[in-house]
C-alpha positions in Angstrom: -31.7 -131.6 70.9 -31.5 -128.0 69.6 -34.8 -126.2 69.2 -35.8 -126.0 65.5 -36.3 -122.5 64.1 -36.7 -123.6 60.5 -39.5 -121.1 60.0 -37.8 -118.2 61.7 -38.1 -115.0 59.6 -36.6 -112.4 61.9 -38.2 -109.4 63.5 -38.7 -105.8 62.1 -36.6 -102.9 63.2 -38.3 -100.6 65.7 -40.6 -98.0 64.1 -43.0 -97.0 66.8 -43.7 -93.3 67.2 -46.0 -93.5 70.2 -46.6 -96.1 73.0 -49.5 -95.4 75.4 -49.6 -96.4 79.1 -51.6 -95.6 82.1 -49.1 -93.3 83.8 -46.9 -92.3 80.9 -46.6 -92.4 77.2 -43.5 -92.9 75.2 -42.9 -90.6 72.2 -40.1 -91.0 69.7 -37.5 -88.5 70.8 -38.0 -85.2 69.1 -35.5 -82.6 70.4 -37.5 -79.7 68.9 -40.4 -80.6 71.2 -38.7 -82.4 74.1 -35.3 -80.7 74.7 -36.3 -77.9 77.0 -38.2 -80.1 79.5 -35.6 -82.8 79.3 -32.9 -80.3 80.2 -34.9 -79.2 83.2 -35.7 -82.8 84.3 -32.1 -84.1 83.9 -29.9 -81.1 84.7 -32.2 -78.6 86.4 -32.9 -77.9 90.0 -33.6 -81.1 92.0 -31.9 -83.3 89.4 -30.5 -86.6 90.6 -26.8 -86.0 91.4 -26.0 -89.7 90.7 -27.9 -89.8 87.4 -24.8 -89.8 85.1 -22.4 -91.9 87.2 -22.6 -95.0 85.1 -23.6 -93.5 81.8 -21.0 -93.1 79.0 -21.9 -89.4 78.8 -22.8 -86.5 81.0 -23.3 -84.6 83.2 -23.8 -81.6 81.0 -22.9 -78.2 82.2 -23.7 -76.4 78.9 -27.0 -76.5 77.1 -25.3 -76.6 73.7 -23.6 -79.9 74.5 -26.8 -81.3 75.9 -28.7 -80.4 72.7 -26.0 -81.9 70.5 -26.3 -85.1 72.5 -30.1 -85.2 72.1 -29.8 -84.4 68.4 -27.4 -87.3 67.9 -29.7 -89.7 69.7 -32.7 -88.6 67.6 -30.9 -89.1 64.3 -30.0 -92.7 65.0 -32.0 -95.9 64.5 -29.9 -97.8 66.9 -30.2 -96.8 69.7 -33.9 -95.9 69.0 -34.8 -93.3 71.6 -38.1 -92.4 73.3 -39.0 -89.6 75.6 -41.1 -90.3 78.6 -44.1 -88.1 79.0 -46.0 -87.9 82.3 -49.7 -88.2 81.4 -51.0 -86.2 84.4 -48.8 -83.1 83.8 -47.7 -83.5 80.2 -44.1 -83.0 81.2 -41.2 -84.8 79.6 -39.4 -86.5 82.5 -36.8 -88.9 81.0 -35.6 -90.9 78.0 -34.7 -94.5 77.3 -34.0 -96.6 74.2 -34.2 -99.8 72.3 -30.6 -100.6 71.3 -28.2 -103.4 70.2 -31.0 -104.2 67.7 -30.4 -107.4 65.7 -33.6 -108.1 63.9 -32.3 -111.2 62.0 -31.6 -112.9 65.4 -34.6 -111.5 67.3 -32.3 -109.8 69.8 -32.9 -106.3 71.3 -31.9 -104.4 74.5 -33.4 -101.7 76.7 -30.8 -99.2 77.6 -29.7 -95.6 78.0 -32.2 -95.3 80.8 -32.1 -91.7 82.0 -35.0 -90.8 84.2 -35.4 -87.5 86.1 -36.1 -87.5 89.8 -39.9 -87.4 89.5 -39.8 -90.7 87.7 -37.5 -92.6 90.0 -39.0 -95.2 92.3 -42.5 -94.6 90.8 -44.9 -96.6 88.6 -43.9 -94.4 85.7 -40.4 -95.8 85.5 -41.7 -99.4 85.6 -44.3 -98.7 83.0 -41.7 -97.2 80.6 -39.8 -100.4 80.7 -43.0 -102.5 80.4 -44.1 -100.6 77.3 -40.8 -101.1 75.5 -40.7 -104.8 76.5 -44.2 -105.4 75.4 -43.5 -103.7 72.1 -40.4 -105.7 71.5 -42.1 -109.1 72.1 -45.2 -108.1 70.1 -42.8 -107.3 67.2 -41.5 -110.9 67.4 -38.2 -110.5 69.2 -37.0 -113.6 71.0 -34.6 -112.1 73.5 -34.7 -108.8 75.4 -31.5 -107.7 77.2 -30.5 -105.4 80.0 -26.8 -104.7 80.6 -25.2 -102.4 83.1 -21.9 -101.7 84.9 -21.4 -104.5 87.4 -20.8 -101.8 90.0 -24.1 -100.1 89.3 -26.2 -101.5 92.2 -29.3 -99.5 91.3 -29.4 -100.8 87.8 -28.8 -104.4 88.9 -31.6 -104.2 91.4 -33.9 -102.7 88.8 -33.2 -105.5 86.3 -34.0 -108.2 88.9 -37.0 -106.4 90.2 -38.4 -106.0 86.6 -38.1 -109.7 85.9 -34.8 -110.0 84.0 -32.7 -113.1 84.7 -29.1 -112.6 85.6 -26.7 -114.4 83.1 -23.3 -113.4 84.3 -20.5 -110.8 84.1 -18.3 -109.9 81.2 -15.1 -108.9 82.8 -13.1 -106.0 81.4 -15.8 -105.6 78.8 -15.5 -101.8 78.2 -13.6 -98.7 79.1 -16.0 -95.9 80.1 -15.0 -92.4 81.1 -11.4 -93.7 81.6 -12.4 -96.5 83.9 -12.8 -100.3 83.5 -16.3 -101.6 83.2 -17.3 -105.1 84.0 -20.7 -105.6 82.5 -23.6 -107.6 84.1 -25.9 -109.2 81.6 -29.6 -109.9 82.1 -32.4 -111.1 79.8 -36.1 -112.0 79.4 -36.9 -114.6 76.7 -40.1 -114.7 74.6 -41.2 -117.8 76.4 -40.9 -116.1 79.7 -42.7 -112.9 78.7 -46.3 -114.2 79.2 -45.7 -114.5 82.9 -43.5 -111.4 83.2 -45.8 -109.3 81.1 -48.9 -110.4 83.0 -47.2 -109.5 86.3 -46.4 -106.0 85.0 -50.0 -105.5 84.0 -51.3 -106.6 87.4 -48.8 -104.5 89.2 -49.7 -101.4 87.2 -53.4 -101.9 87.5 -55.7 -99.6 89.5 -56.4 -102.5 91.9 -52.7 -102.6 92.9 -51.6 -99.0 92.5 -53.6 -97.2 95.1 -53.5 -93.6 96.5 -51.4 -94.9 99.4 -49.0 -96.9 97.2 -48.7 -100.5 95.8 -50.4 -103.4 97.5 -48.2 -106.2 96.1 -44.7 -106.2 94.5 -43.8 -107.2 91.0 -42.1 -110.3 92.4 -45.2 -111.3 94.3 -47.3 -111.2 91.1 -44.7 -113.2 89.2 -44.5 -115.8 91.9 -48.3 -116.1 92.0 -48.4 -116.6 88.2 
């Protein structure tokens, strides 16, 4: 029998300006305050050379084009962009967004994940996703999505590590930068979030994130719960 949603009222559109975490905080993208440090993090010395491989834009060789890209992001409500601020240094080290926002159906996606090298493979990148996921489910969303190019092994690994369930591949879904994109789909449902969210919190805790690194993986915490 179908699940009754007779009392379903939908969810609000995102409106958060600040989300606070242990390692980072997410601030609504403001190019006037964030552009310079984002330029350095994403295109400056030591930037990840593979950062733009599967994104529909970039790399940027000119600052004017980069600034126009940021200004366009900041002006939109979908995608709804956040800058990632390292709490220890105060530096802006990446951006990501809530997108494909369908409040009436309670569906939302985390996407446009663009993290500078200092964020990658660190608790900061995990916490950024956790903060957006937590916010989405607290706002009443029923489904949180993650989509990526099926050839993007790094993004697929990240989705599974973060607790998203693989749902399949949409073949010939898009044309990106003149190339075919088959899209891998992942999701977390609201009924799954209590376990997934608790695992995030335990993984990010001081008890697990020690000076020498993590003691247990996210998957281990989910399995224990």
